[in-house]
Every structure is written in C-alpha cells, then in structure tokens.
ZAMI-700389 format. One record per residue: x, y, z of N, C-alpha, C in turn. Coordinates in steps of 0.05 Angstrom, whole numbers, padded with zeros to 5 digits, always signed. Example, Ala and Ser with C-alpha at 12.3 -4.5 7.8 and 13.67 -1.06 7.14 Angstrom:
<nodes>
+00264-00114+00156+00246-00090+00156+00264-00066+00156 +00257-00045+00142+00273-00021+00143+00258+00001+00157 
</nodes>
This chain:
<nodes>
+02484+01761+00737+02497+01753+00762+02479+01758+00785 +02477+01739+00804+02460+01742+00827+02471+01764+00845 +02453+01782+00851+02461+01805+00868+02451+01800+00896 +02469+01796+00915+02462+01790+00943+02470+01815+00959 +02450+01826+00973+02455+01851+00989+02453+01844+01018 +02473+01853+01034+02473+01850+01063+02470+01877+01076 +02447+01882+01088+02442+01907+01102+02452+01904+01131 +02467+01923+01140+02481+01920+01166+02508+01908+01161 +02518+01910+01137+02544+01898+01130+02568+01913+01142 +02564+01936+01155+02586+01949+01167+02593+01938+01195 +02576+01920+01205+02582+01907+01230+02607+01890+01227 +02628+01894+01243+02652+01877+01241+02646+01848+01245 +02624+01841+01257+02617+01812+01260+02610+01800+01233 +02607+01816+01213+02600+01806+01186+02623+01789+01175 +02647+01792+01185+02669+01775+01175+02662+01746+01179 +02646+01739+01200+02638+01711+01204+02619+01702+01181 +02603+01720+01171+02586+01713+01148+02603+01708+01123 +02623+01725+01119+02642+01721+01096+02655+01694+01098 +02665+01687+01122+02678+01661+01126+02659+01638+01120 +02634+01641+01129+02614+01620+01124+02608+01617+01094 +02608+01639+01080+02604+01638+01051+02627+01623+01038 +02651+01631+01045+02675+01618+01034+02676+01588+01040 +02666+01581+01063+02668+01553+01072+02645+01535+01062 +02626+01547+01047+02603+01532+01038+02610+01516+01013 +02610+01490+01015+02615+01473+00991+02593+01477+00970 +02569+01481+00980+02546+01484+00962+02549+01510+00945 +02562+01530+00956+02564+01556+00942+02590+01559+00927 +02610+01545+00934+02637+01551+00924+02638+01552+00893 +02623+01534+00880+02625+01534+00851+02606+01554+00838 +02590+01569+00855+02572+01589+00845+02580+01617+00852 +02601+01621+00868+02608+01647+00877+02616+01666+00855 +02627+01656+00834+02635+01673+00812+02612+01686+00798 +02588+01676+00804+02564+01687+00792+02550+01708+00810 +02564+01715+00831+02553+01733+00851+02564+01761+00849 +02547+01780+00858+02556+01807+00866+02547+01809+00895 +02565+01813+00913+02559+01816+00942+02560+01846+00949 +02538+01857+00957+02536+01885+00964+02534+01887+00995 +02553+01901+01007+02552+01906+01036+02545+01935+01041 +02523+01938+01057+02513+01965+01062+02513+01970+01092 +02522+01993+01101+02521+02000+01129+02526+02030+01132 +02523+02040+01156+02526+02069+01160+02554+02078+01167 +02570+02059+01177+02598+02066+01185+02616+02062+01161 +02625+02083+01149+02641+02082+01124+02667+02065+01128 +02681+02071+01149+02707+02058+01153+02703+02028+01158 +02682+02021+01173+02677+01993+01179+02668+01978+01154 +02649+01989+01139+02639+01974+01116+02660+01971+01094 +02678+01991+01092+02700+01988+01073+02719+01966+01081 +02724+01964+01107+02743+01944+01118+02731+01916+01114 +02705+01913+01120+02692+01887+01116+02692+01879+01086 +02687+01899+01069+02687+01893+01040+02715+01885+01031 +02736+01898+01041+02764+01891+01035+02769+01862+01043 +02759+01855+01067+02763+01828+01077+02748+01808+01059 +02724+01815+01051+02708+01798+01033+02722+01794+01006 +02733+01815+00995+02747+01812+00970+02771+01793+00973 +02785+01796+00995+02809+01780+01000+02801+01750+01002 +02778+01744+01016+02770+01717+01020+02754+01705+00997 +02739+01721+00983+02722+01711+00962+02731+01717+00934 +02751+01735+00932+02760+01743+00905+02770+01721+00888 +02782+01700+00900+02792+01678+00884+02769+01663+00869 +02745+01665+00880+02722+01652+00867+02710+01670+00845 +02720+01694+00843+02709+01713+00823+02686+01729+00832 +02681+01729+00858+02659+01745+00870+02666+01774+00869 +02647+01791+00860+02650+01820+00861+02638+01829+00887 +02652+01847+00901+02643+01857+00927+02642+01888+00925 +02619+01898+00933+02614+01927+00933+02607+01936+00961 +02618+01959+00970+02610+01970+00996+02598+01998+00991 +02578+02004+01007+02564+02030+01004+02549+02037+01030 +02545+02062+01034+02528+02072+01056+02500+02080+01045 +02497+02078+01019+02472+02087+01006+02453+02063+01005 +02431+02064+01020+02413+02042+01022+02399+02037+00995 +02390+02058+00982+02376+02054+00956+02394+02042+00935 +02419+02051+00934+02438+02039+00915+02444+02010+00921 +02445+02003+00947+02451+01976+00955+02428+01957+00947 +02403+01967+00949+02380+01951+00943+02373+01948+00914 +02384+01967+00897+02377+01967+00869+02385+01940+00856 +02366+01927+00844+02370+01902+00829+02377+01878+00847 +02374+01882+00873+02380+01859+00892+02360+01837+00888 +02371+01812+00887+02354+01789+00884+02350+01775+00911 +02371+01777+00928+02369+01767+00955+02379+01789+00974 +02364+01794+00995+02372+01815+01015+02373+01801+01042 +02397+01802+01054+02401+01792+01082+02400+01817+01100 +02380+01817+01117+02376+01841+01134+02385+01834+01163 +02409+01845+01170+02419+01842+01197+02423+01869+01210 +02409+01889+01200+02410+01916+01211+02400+01916+01240 +02415+01930+01257+02406+01933+01285+02401+01963+01289 +02376+01971+01287+02369+01999+01291+02374+02008+01319 +02390+02028+01322+02398+02038+01349+02424+02025+01358 +02434+02005+01343+02459+01992+01349+02458+01976+01375 +02480+01965+01383+02482+01950+01408+02477+01968+01432 +02481+01994+01428+02477+02012+01450+02447+02012+01459 +02429+02011+01439+02401+02009+01445+02394+01983+01458 +02407+01961+01449+02403+01936+01462+02412+01937+01491 +02434+01950+01497+02443+01953+01524+02422+01968+01541 +02410+01988+01530+02389+02003+01545+02365+01985+01551 +02358+01969+01531+02335+01951+01534+02341+01930+01556 +02365+01920+01556+02373+01899+01576+02373+01911+01604 +02383+01936+01606+02383+01950+01632+02354+01953+01642 +02336+01960+01624+02308+01963+01631+02297+01937+01642 +02302+01915+01629+02292+01889+01639+02305+01882+01666 +02330+01887+01668+02344+01881+01694+02333+01897+01717 +02326+01922+01712+02315+01939+01733+02287+01929+01742 +02274+01915+01724+02248+01903+01731+02251+01876+01745 +02276+01867+01746+02281+01840+01758+02276+01818+01739 +02277+01823+01713+02270+01803+01693+02295+01794+01678 +02293+01771+01665+02314+01762+01647+02317+01783+01625 +02342+01791+01619+02347+01810+01598+02353+01796+01572 +02333+01791+01557+02336+01777+01531+02324+01794+01509 +02339+01798+01487+02331+01816+01466+02307+01807+01450 +02298+01782+01454+02276+01771+01438+02251+01766+01454 +02253+01764+01480+02231+01755+01496+02227+01774+01520 +02204+01772+01533+02198+01787+01557+02197+01817+01552 +02199+01833+01572+02197+01863+01569+02220+01874+01552 +02244+01862+01553+02266+01871+01537+02260+01867+01507 +02249+01843+01500+02242+01838+01472+02220+01856+01462 +02199+01861+01479+02178+01878+01470+02187+01907+01467 +02203+01917+01485+02214+01944+01482+02230+01946+01457 +02246+01925+01451+02262+01925+01426+02243+01926+01402 +02221+01911+01403+02202+01912+01380+02191+01940+01376 +02185+01954+01397+02175+01981+01394+02196+02000+01385 +02221+01995+01392+02243+02012+01380+02245+02007+01350 +02240+01982+01342+02245+01975+01314+02222+01980+01296 +02197+01983+01306+02174+01982+01290+02174+02002+01267 +02180+02027+01273+02179+02047+01251+02202+02044+01231 +02227+02041+01240+02248+02038+01220+02246+02012+01204 +02236+01990+01217+02232+01966+01201+02210+01969+01181 +02189+01983+01189+02167+01988+01170+02177+02006+01147 +02192+02027+01153+02203+02044+01132+02221+02028+01114 +02238+02011+01125+02256+01995+01109+02240+01976+01091 +02219+01964+01101+02202+01946+01085+02190+01960+01062 +02180+01984+01067+02168+02000+01045+02188+02006+01023 +02213+02013+01032+02233+02019+01012+02242+01994+00996 +02244+01972+01010+02251+01947+00996+02229+01940+00976 +02204+01943+00983+02182+01937+00965+02182+01955+00941 +02191+01980+00944+02192+01999+00922+02216+01994+00904 +02239+01988+00916+02265+01986+00901+02270+01958+00890 +02265+01938+00906+02271+01910+00897+02247+01893+00904 +02224+01897+00892+02199+01884+00900+02200+01854+00898 +02216+01843+00880+02217+01814+00876+02239+01800+00893 +02253+01815+00909+02276+01804+00924+02266+01784+00945 +02282+01764+00950+02278+01745+00972+02292+01756+00996 +02277+01762+01017+02288+01776+01041+02292+01756+01063 +02317+01754+01072+02325+01737+01095+02328+01756+01119 +02308+01755+01137+02307+01773+01160+02321+01761+01184 +02338+01777+01197+02352+01769+01221+02348+01788+01244 +02330+01808+01241+02326+01828+01261+02309+01817+01284 +02319+01819+01308+02304+01810+01332+02287+01833+01343 +02264+01826+01355+02252+01799+01358+02241+01789+01331 +02251+01765+01323+02249+01757+01295+02221+01753+01285 +02204+01740+01301+02177+01734+01290+02161+01760+01286 +02165+01780+01304+02150+01805+01302+02160+01822+01278 +02186+01823+01275+02197+01840+01253+02191+01826+01226 +02191+01799+01225+02184+01786+01200+02155+01791+01193 +02138+01791+01214+02109+01798+01209+02106+01826+01197 +02123+01845+01207+02121+01872+01197+02128+01873+01167 +02149+01858+01159+02157+01857+01131+02137+01844+01114 +02125+01822+01123+02105+01808+01108+02080+01825+01104 +02074+01842+01123+02051+01860+01121+02054+01879+01098 +02079+01885+01091+02085+01903+01068+02088+01889+01042 +02082+01863+01042+02082+01848+01017+02109+01837+01008 +02129+01837+01026+02155+01826+01018+02155+01796+01018 +02172+01784+01002+02177+01755+01003+02198+01750+01024 +02190+01753+01049+02208+01752+01072+02205+01727+01089 +02227+01717+01099+02227+01696+01119+02246+01704+01140 +02241+01695+01165+02260+01698+01186+02277+01673+01189 +02302+01676+01196+02319+01653+01198+02333+01652+01225 +02334+01628+01237+02346+01624+01263+02357+01595+01264 +02380+01592+01275+02393+01566+01277+02384+01549+01301 +02368+01561+01319+02363+01548+01345+02349+01521+01342 +02329+01518+01325+02317+01491+01323+02337+01469+01315 +02354+01475+01295+02374+01456+01287+02394+01452+01309 +02403+01473+01323+02422+01470+01345+02410+01453+01367 +02384+01456+01372+02371+01440+01393+02372+01410+01385 +02365+01404+01360+02367+01377+01351+02395+01366+01352 +02415+01382+01344+02443+01373+01345+02452+01366+01373 +02444+01383+01392+02452+01377+01420+02438+01351+01430 +02413+01347+01422+02399+01322+01429+02413+01298+01417 +02421+01300+01391+02435+01278+01378+02462+01272+01391 +02476+01293+01398+02502+01289+01412+02498+01274+01438 +02477+01280+01452+02472+01266+01478+02468+01236+01474 +02457+01229+01450+02452+01201+01444+02473+01189+01426 +02494+01206+01420+02516+01197+01403+02506+01187+01376 +02489+01204+01364+02478+01198+01338+02484+01221+01319 +02488+01214+01293+02493+01235+01273+02466+01249+01267 +02464+01276+01273+02439+01290+01269+02429+01290+01240 +02448+01288+01221+02439+01289+01193+02424+01263+01185 +02425+01243+01202+02411+01218+01197+02383+01217+01209 +02374+01239+01221+02349+01239+01235+02326+01252+01220 +02302+01242+01224+02278+01254+01214+02265+01267+01238 +02258+01293+01236+02248+01307+01259+02228+01328+01251 +02213+01337+01271+02194+01359+01267+02198+01381+01288 +02188+01404+01282+02190+01427+01300+02164+01443+01298 +02154+01450+01321+02130+01466+01322+02133+01489+01342 +02124+01513+01333+02125+01536+01352+02131+01562+01338 +02140+01581+01354+02147+01608+01346+02177+01611+01351 +02188+01632+01341+02217+01637+01344+02225+01637+01374 +02244+01620+01381+02254+01616+01408+02234+01604+01427 +02211+01597+01417+02189+01586+01434+02177+01562+01420 +02193+01542+01417+02183+01518+01403+02193+01492+01414 +02184+01471+01402+02189+01444+01412+02195+01424+01389 +02210+01404+01395+02215+01382+01376+02199+01358+01387 +02175+01353+01376+02159+01330+01387+02165+01304+01374 +02179+01304+01351+02186+01279+01336+02215+01280+01328 +02229+01259+01335+02257+01255+01326+02261+01225+01323 +02265+01216+01298+02267+01188+01292+02292+01183+01275 +02302+01158+01278+02323+01149+01260+02311+01143+01232 +02329+01138+01213+02319+01133+01186+02302+01107+01185 +02308+01088+01203+02292+01064+01203+02267+01065+01220 +02262+01090+01231+02236+01094+01244+02236+01092+01275 +02260+01088+01287+02260+01086+01316+02254+01114+01329 +02236+01114+01348+02228+01138+01362+02249+01144+01383 +02265+01165+01379+02287+01171+01398+02277+01183+01424 +02254+01195+01425+02244+01205+01450+02237+01181+01468 +02226+01161+01456+02221+01136+01472+02246+01122+01480 +02267+01123+01463+02292+01111+01470+02303+01124+01495 +02301+01151+01497+02312+01165+01521+02298+01155+01546 +02272+01150+01544+02257+01141+01567+02265+01112+01575 +02275+01097+01556+02283+01069+01562+02311+01068+01573 +02327+01089+01568+02355+01089+01577+02356+01094+01607 +02377+01084+01619+02383+01092+01647+02390+01121+01647 +02378+01137+01665+02384+01166+01666+02413+01172+01670 +02424+01191+01655+02451+01201+01660+02452+01231+01656 +02475+01243+01661+02476+01272+01659+02472+01282+01631 +02478+01267+01611+02475+01276+01583+02446+01276+01574 +02430+01258+01584+02403+01255+01575+02382+01264+01595 +02390+01271+01620+02370+01277+01641+02352+01300+01633 +02363+01321+01621+02347+01344+01613+02325+01336+01593 +02333+01319+01574+02314+01310+01554+02293+01291+01565 +02302+01275+01584+02283+01257+01597+02262+01273+01612 +02270+01294+01626+02252+01311+01641+02232+01324+01621 +02243+01334+01599+02226+01347+01578+02204+01328+01568 +02213+01304+01561+02195+01284+01549+02173+01276+01568 +02181+01271+01593+02161+01263+01613+02141+01285+01619 +02150+01310+01619+02133+01332+01627+02119+01345+01604 +02132+01346+01580+02122+01361+01557+02113+01343+01534 +02125+01320+01532+02120+01303+01508+02136+01313+01484 +02157+01328+01489+02173+01340+01467+02199+01350+01479 +02218+01356+01461+02244+01369+01469+02241+01399+01467 +02248+01413+01488+02246+01443+01487+02272+01456+01479 +02271+01481+01469+02294+01496+01464+02305+01507+01491 +02329+01519+01490+02341+01529+01515+02325+01552+01527 +02309+01566+01511+02294+01589+01521+02270+01581+01537 +02262+01556+01537+02239+01548+01552+02243+01553+01582 +02268+01551+01591+02274+01556+01619+02266+01584+01628 +02265+01603+01609+02257+01630+01617+02228+01631+01626 +02212+01614+01614+02183+01614+01620+02177+01595+01643 +02194+01575+01646+02189+01554+01665+02202+01558+01692 +02215+01581+01696+02227+01587+01722+02253+01574+01727 +02265+01562+01706+02290+01548+01710+02315+01563+01702 +02311+01588+01693+02334+01604+01684+02342+01623+01706 +02368+01626+01710+02378+01645+01730+02377+01673+01718 +02375+01693+01735+02373+01721+01726+02399+01729+01713 +02397+01742+01689+02422+01752+01677+02416+01781+01667 +02437+01796+01665+02434+01824+01658+02439+01830+01628 +02441+01808+01612+02446+01812+01584+02476+01814+01577 +02481+01815+01551+02509+01815+01543+02516+01837+01523 +02499+01857+01520+02503+01878+01500+02529+01894+01507 +02534+01900+01532+02557+01916+01539+02583+01901+01531 +02583+01875+01537+02607+01859+01529+02610+01858+01499 +02587+01856+01484+02588+01855+01455+02597+01881+01443 +02590+01903+01456+02600+01930+01446+02630+01931+01448 +02642+01922+01470+02671+01922+01473+02684+01904+01453 +02672+01880+01449+02683+01861+01429+02681+01872+01401 +02658+01883+01394+02654+01895+01368+02675+01916+01362 +02680+01934+01381+02699+01955+01376+02728+01944+01373 +02735+01924+01389+02761+01912+01387+02765+01898+01360 +02744+01884+01350+02746+01871+01325+02748+01891+01302 +02732+01912+01304+02733+01933+01283+02761+01946+01282 +02773+01951+01305+02800+01962+01305+02820+01945+01291 +02819+01918+01297+02838+01900+01284+02832+01897+01255 +02807+01897+01247+02800+01893+01219+02808+01918+01202 +02805+01941+01213+02813+01966+01199+02844+01966+01196 +02858+01957+01217+02887+01957+01216+02897+01938+01195 +02884+01915+01191+02892+01895+01171+02868+01880+01161 +02855+01890+01140+02830+01878+01130+02835+01852+01115 +02860+01843+01113+02865+01817+01099+02865+01794+01119 +02865+01800+01145+02867+01779+01165+02841+01778+01181 +02833+01754+01188+02809+01751+01205+02817+01759+01234 +02803+01779+01245+02810+01787+01272+02809+01764+01292 +02830+01761+01307+02831+01738+01326+02808+01738+01346 +02799+01762+01353+02778+01763+01374+02751+01756+01365 +02747+01751+01338+02722+01742+01328+02714+01715+01340 +02735+01700+01348+02730+01674+01360+02716+01675+01387 +02716+01699+01399+02703+01702+01425+02672+01703+01424 +02662+01705+01399+02633+01704+01396+02625+01682+01377 +02611+01662+01387+02601+01640+01370+02578+01650+01354 +02579+01648+01328+02557+01657+01310+02549+01635+01291 +02537+01614+01302+02530+01591+01285+02508+01597+01264 +02493+01619+01269+02471+01625+01251+02480+01629+01222 +02504+01639+01218+02513+01643+01191+02518+01617+01176 +02534+01599+01187+02541+01574+01173+02518+01554+01174 +02502+01554+01195+02481+01534+01198+02454+01542+01188 +02450+01568+01183+02423+01577+01175+02424+01596+01151 +02437+01618+01153+02436+01638+01132+02449+01629+01106 +02473+01619+01107+02487+01611+01082+02474+01587+01069 +02466+01566+01083+02452+01544+01070+02426+01553+01057 +02412+01572+01069+02387+01582+01058+02392+01598+01032 +02413+01615+01032+02420+01629+01008+02429+01610+00986 +02445+01590+00993+02453+01570+00974+02430+01556+00961 +02410+01549+00977+02386+01536+00967+02370+01555+00949 +02370+01580+00956+02355+01600+00940+02367+01604+00912 +02393+01603+00910+02406+01606+00884+02407+01580+00869 +02396+01559+00881+02394+01533+00867+02419+01516+00869 +02437+01523+00887+02462+01508+00889+02457+01480+00901 +02438+01479+00920+02433+01454+00934+02407+01458+00950 +02390+01437+00951+02366+01438+00967+02373+01439+00996 +02355+01450+01012+02361+01454+01041+02335+01450+01056 +02336+01433+01076+02314+01430+01095+02319+01449+01118 +02304+01471+01118+02309+01493+01137+02286+01494+01157 +02291+01509+01178+02270+01516+01197+02268+01547+01197 +02247+01557+01185+02245+01586+01180+02220+01597+01193 +02220+01623+01197+02197+01638+01207+02181+01648+01183 +02156+01638+01181+02140+01644+01157+02110+01645+01166 +02095+01661+01152+02066+01663+01158+02052+01640+01142 +02040+01622+01156+02026+01600+01144+01997+01607+01139 +01983+01618+01159+01956+01627+01156+01952+01650+01175 +01942+01673+01165+01938+01696+01182+01964+01711+01188 +01963+01730+01206+01987+01747+01210+02008+01735+01228 +02002+01713+01242+02021+01702+01260+02043+01688+01245 +02068+01693+01253+02091+01681+01240+02100+01657+01257 +02098+01633+01245+02106+01609+01258+02134+01600+01248 +02147+01584+01264+02172+01572+01256+02166+01544+01246 +02172+01539+01220+02164+01514+01208+02187+01501+01194 +02186+01475+01192+02206+01460+01176+02197+01461+01147 +02216+01469+01129+02210+01472+01101+02232+01460+01084 +02226+01456+01059+02246+01448+01039+02249+01471+01019 +02274+01481+01016+02279+01504+00999+02296+01496+00976 +02288+01502+00952+02305+01499+00928+02296+01519+00907 +02313+01537+00900+02306+01558+00881+02283+01575+00892 +02263+01579+00876+02240+01596+00884+02220+01581+00901 +02223+01555+00904+02204+01539+00918+02210+01537+00948 +02189+01541+00964+02191+01536+00993+02167+01518+00999 +02172+01493+01004+02151+01474+01010+02152+01466+01040 +02129+01471+01053+02128+01463+01082+02128+01433+01084 +02145+01423+01102+02147+01395+01107+02127+01387+01128 +02105+01376+01120+02084+01368+01138+02093+01343+01153 +02088+01342+01179+02094+01319+01195+02068+01308+01208 +02069+01284+01217+02046+01273+01230+02040+01289+01256 +02015+01291+01263+02008+01305+01288+02021+01293+01312 +02029+01310+01330+02040+01300+01356+02025+01314+01378 +02019+01299+01399+02004+01310+01422+02021+01309+01447 +02013+01326+01466+02027+01326+01491+02023+01353+01505 +02032+01355+01530+02029+01380+01545+02042+01404+01532 +02062+01399+01514+02075+01421+01501+02055+01438+01485 +02032+01426+01477+02012+01441+01462+01999+01463+01478 +01997+01459+01504+01987+01481+01521+02006+01505+01521 +02031+01499+01522+02051+01520+01520+02050+01534+01493 +02047+01519+01472+02045+01532+01445+02021+01550+01444 +01999+01542+01455+01975+01559+01455+01980+01585+01470 +01995+01583+01493+02001+01607+01508+02020+01625+01493 +02040+01613+01479+02059+01630+01464+02044+01644+01441 +02026+01630+01428+02011+01642+01406+01993+01664+01416 +01981+01660+01438+01964+01681+01450+01981+01706+01456 +02004+01702+01468+02022+01725+01473+02030+01739+01448 +02037+01723+01427+02045+01735+01402+02023+01752+01389 +01999+01743+01390+01976+01758+01380+01973+01784+01395 +01976+01783+01421+01973+01808+01437+01996+01827+01431 +02020+01816+01426+02043+01833+01419+02038+01847+01392 +02028+01832+01373+02022+01844+01347+02000+01865+01349 +01980+01860+01366+01959+01879+01371+01970+01905+01384 +01989+01902+01403+02001+01925+01416+02017+01941+01396 +02032+01928+01378+02047+01942+01358+02029+01957+01338 +02006+01946+01332+01988+01958+01314+01973+01982+01326 +01968+01980+01353+01953+02001+01367+01966+02005+01394 +01988+02020+01395+02003+02022+01421+01988+02040+01441 +01981+02028+01463+01971+02043+01486+01982+02029+01511 +01982+02042+01534+01991+02028+01558+01975+02003+01563 +01949+02003+01555+01932+01979+01560+01941+01956+01542 +01943+01961+01516+01950+01939+01497+01978+01928+01503 +01996+01946+01510+02024+01937+01517+02023+01921+01542 +02008+01930+01562+02006+01916+01587+01994+01888+01583 +01974+01886+01565+01962+01860+01560+01983+01840+01549 +02000+01850+01531+02021+01833+01519+02041+01825+01541 +02049+01843+01558+02068+01837+01579+02056+01817+01599 +02030+01821+01605+02017+01803+01624+02017+01774+01614 +02016+01771+01588+02015+01744+01576+02042+01731+01570 +02063+01746+01574+02089+01735+01565+02102+01715+01585 +02091+01713+01609+02100+01694+01629+02129+01699+01639 +02140+01722+01632+02166+01730+01642+02165+01754+01659 +02148+01774+01651+02146+01799+01667+02130+01794+01692 +02141+01800+01716+02126+01797+01741+02100+01814+01740 +02078+01803+01750+02053+01817+01748+02053+01845+01761 +02069+01847+01782+02070+01873+01796+02087+01894+01782 +02101+01885+01760+02117+01904+01744+02105+01910+01717 +02082+01898+01711+02071+01901+01684+02064+01930+01678 +02051+01944+01697+02042+01971+01692+02066+01990+01688 +02087+01987+01705+02111+02003+01702+02125+01998+01675 +02127+01973+01667+02140+01966+01642+02124+01976+01619 +02097+01974+01620+02081+01983+01598+02083+02013+01594 +02084+02028+01616+02086+02057+01614+02113+02065+01601 +02135+02050+01609+02161+02056+01597+02162+02050+01567 +02151+02028+01560+02151+02020+01531+02134+02040+01515 +02111+02048+01526+02095+02067+01512+02109+02093+01508 +02123+02103+01528+02138+02128+01526+02160+02125+01505 +02174+02102+01504+02195+02098+01484+02183+02099+01456 +02161+02086+01452+02148+02086+01426+02139+02115+01418 +02128+02129+01437+02118+02156+01432+02141+02175+01425 +02163+02172+01440+02186+02189+01434+02198+02183+01407 +02200+02157+01401+02211+02148+01375+02193+02158+01352 +02166+02159+01357+02148+02168+01336+02152+02198+01331 +02160+02212+01351+02164+02241+01348+02191+02247+01335 +02210+02229+01338+02237+02232+01327+02246+02207+01313 +02233+02201+01290+02240+02176+01276+02269+02175+01266 +02283+02152+01269+02310+02150+01260+02311+02147+01230 +02333+02153+01217+02336+02148+01189+02344+02119+01185 +02335+02108+01163+02341+02080+01156+02366+02079+01141 +02388+02071+01154+02414+02070+01140+02429+02044+01145 +02432+02035+01169+02447+02010+01173+02455+02007+01202 +02475+01991+01207+02483+01986+01234+02513+01989+01237 +02522+01992+01261+02550+01991+01268+02557+01964+01278 
</nodes>
C-alpha cells in the first residue's frame, strides 16, 4: 500500500487537503491502496484532523494514522508532503512586523520578510532533510515550505527527490483565460521564472492562435487592461506578485495575525466535532491543495498524468519553476519554443537575487545578507543595512538555540 506522509498535519487547515483528496476523481479509485500518515506536534489537533480524515476517506478504505513522532511518520514513506511551518504562524507574524517596520510589503516569500523567514527555516529544514534522507531515502518529497525556491534548494542539496509545488502559475493562466472567456484546459502555454517571480510568455489555443496577440487586437476593457499593459511592456503575462517589484502594490502589513485567529477558531470547532468540516474553513481560500498538491500526488501514484508547474533544479543549485509532465516516477520537462521580450531582463534580475540569497544562506554575514536585500528590488536602499543586521542576529540566535524538528500547529 502506498504510504503518504503529511508533515505539519496537525494544522487544522489540513482539513482542506483531506477534502481535496476526497474530491479527486483521479484518486478516488486508488484511495483504498493508501495509508495516510498525519504528523504534527499538537496531539489534540493532529488526532482531530486524523478523525476527520477517517470520516471523509474511510469509505474508500484509506487507513489514516496520526502521530507526533517524526521518525515513525517517515518510516517506509513513499510520498512525503511537507507543510511544516517552523516557528508556526507566530514566527510569520514577527517576520511580517519586521517588514512593516521597514516600510516594506510584508510577504512571507519575498523581500526582507521572505529572507528573514528563510534564515529562520534554514537549520530546521536542513535537519529535516537529513532525517528524511536517512529514514525514507527513496521518498518523493512535495515541499510547500515558504520561501519555496530556497527551501526546495536546501532539500535538493541533501540529495532528496524533492520538488516545490505552487498553484500560482496555473491560477495566473486561469485568470487570463477567464478574462478572455476561454476554457483554460484547452490552452497550450509556457511559464518561465522562479517561485512567485515568473511570467507566461506563450498562451495559445489548440489550433495555434496566439492569445497574447488577440488581447492586443481587442478593444481595451476592464477585464483585459491589466494583461494588455503586461504584454505591451513585458511581452508576457505576469503573476500577481510582479506588482511588488514594479511599484504597483499598496503597502500591507501581512495576514499572519488574522490567520492565527482563524486557525484557532477552526481547531476549536474541529476538536468539538471532528466529523464535520469547520464552517470557518471557508474563510481561507486554499487552492494549492486541489489545483497543485493532490493532482501531483495522483500523478505520482500513477492514477493520472498531470502537466504541473513545479520548482525543480534544472542545472546548478538554482531552483526554477518549470512546466513538466508527471506520471509515476517520470518527470519530463515540457520544453517550449523560446520567447523573447523585456520580461527576460526581469528574469535575469530575479535569478541574480536568488543566487545572492543562496550565497547568504550558505555564508551568513551582514555583508552577504545585505547584498541579497540590495538585489531584491523590494527593500528600500536606506533600510538594507538595518534589515541585514536584524536578519543576521536572528540567524545567529537560532544557531545558538536550534529548534527541534517536530511539526507545526
């Protein structure tokens, strides 16, 4: 039986993953061949999530196990979904506050907030990777820890068969298709970039019509204006995060505090009745489960092939986000014709920043951290030195008091 392990399974948000598994037509006839292992540090939460999973998946014959023991959870695992949040949402709230105090966008994947998060995660992620390599060396690892490209690079460095997964490229295509009133499943498209920093330079109908050119031929309207601007300026469609770099995003203070309150409310309801989906789960949209994680797992167990957009190392240590075809043990990169445009200058800048971030993680000093911040295009230049000093202190303190690798709340 396929043993699928979810690390961070004590998060009450995991009920959305369970629902996505139940709703997968590709998996429904294979679930009886599964053992689903949920691991987390909060005993009460992980038991409640497991109870919910048995209630929803039991009819398919799925066995569900809950545990706080990481080694036991990983034993014999063939697929490991890693959604552990080291430090919990509380650490994310601290990181967001740090970015806000600098006058920056508070985003857990990018800018000073994202880099601080990476330094919080570096040691526990590395420890976790070492343990996975020792306990389940052949497991296929689906990484969801943000900042995704950096943590995936850490796992790959330890020799794991790891990929990072994010629904954003597909969600970007779907929004573009909706604007043109086209079925996105009928489109041929390409994606180039890094996690949250990429572009769709090609989107065509099955009969070969170039949809980017169609947008330019259409009379501008509110639905297509954003895409028209992208195409004229970049030669590609950008993700929503591009506005962070381009000066088009308004300042926000992050949402960790709101998520903490929602998490606790959902956990309370789930513990009170683990047979019912907590009503408040609807307050957080989590498309990554149904649109990315579950289809990837289904493809891995051979239920159905899947054209995914995953974070993977193609050459060298840099983790790119690429379009691939997954079926069983095969992951084939879907090569597309070259596309040119001003978006390539942005890609070069993003790759330069990523290399500097990896260098800072490998050799943390105020200088290497400052160089990464200087290149991220989000941190104000007059705040780089202050931010670098804070991140370095956080890393140094964490190195002196390393956390135990157990799970998330």
